[in-house]
N, C-alpha and C positions, 0 to 999 in steps of 0.2 A: 835555569832548569826547573820546570814546574813539577810539583808532586801532587798526588791526591791520596786520600785515605778512605778506605771502606771499613766501617766498623760493624762487627757483629757483637753478640752478647759478651764474649770473653776475649775478643781479638780484634786488632786493627791491622789491615793490610795496607802498607804504604807503597805506592807505586812511584818510581822515578824513571821517566822515559829516557830512552837512549837517543838523545838529540844528535849525537855525532854520527850515527849510522855505521859505527864500527864496533864490533864485527858485523858483517852483513847478516841480516835476518834477525838480529837481536832487537826486540822492540822496547824492552824495559827491564829494570831490576825491581825486585820486590822484597820487602821485609815484613816479618810478622811481629807485631808489638802486642805483648800480653797484658791484659787489663786487670786480671784478678787471679786468685790462687797463688800457689807457690812460685809461679813464674811472673807474677805481677811486677811491672817495671822493667822487664827484660825484653830484648828483641832477638829474633833469629834472622840473620842475614844470609844472603847467598842464593836467593831464588832469582831466576831469570825467565822472562817470557820471550819466546821465539816464534817467528813465522815459520810454519812448516814448509818444507820444500814443496814446490809446486803451488804454493799459496792456498792450500786446502786446510785452513784451521790454524790453531795455535798450540804450542807445547810449553810446558813449564819444566824447567830443570831445577833440581833440589840442591841444597848446599852439599859440597863434596870436598874431600881432601885429596890432593894429588901426591903421589909418591913414585919412586922408581925402584925397580928390581932388575938387576942385570942390564941396566940402561934402558929398560922398557918403562914408559910412563903408564901408570895406572891410577885409578881413583876409587874411593869408596864413599858411599853416601853417608852423611852425618845424621840425617833424619830417616830412620828405617822403621818399618813395622815390626812389632813384637811377634805377632802371629798372623793377623789378617792383612794380606798384601793389598787389599782394597782400602785400607785405612788412609793411605796417601791420597786417594781420590778426593776426599773431602777438602783437603788442603789445596790440592791442585785446582779444584773447582772454585774455591774462595779467591785464589789468586787470579784466575781467569775472569771471575765476576768483577773483581776490583779493577782489572785492566779495562774491561768493557765499560765500566762506569767512568773511568778516566777518559776513554775515547769519546764517550757521549758528551762529557763536560767540555773537552777540548774542541769538539765539532761545533758546539754552540758559542764558543768564545771567539 
């Protein structure tokens, strides 16, 4: 299983491709590795890159915890915005950029 890393000033995005093809549509998993600040040396796991239904783009799911209430399965996001709901967009874009970089390297190999 090949992996690739995309590094920005404070963060490395590690991509691990889904070589098994299961579940269908899942392209890869991603982790955020923090390089400095109070989170230096830590990683946040649980991101996944998915092919959108109909093949029109990619989607990133964020880490979540599942739980059950009255037999119904639910989940809540572990990484949530404090105020600005657009704050997640920067993380989503970095993960998608890292996956695009991985695809470019894999295509030339």
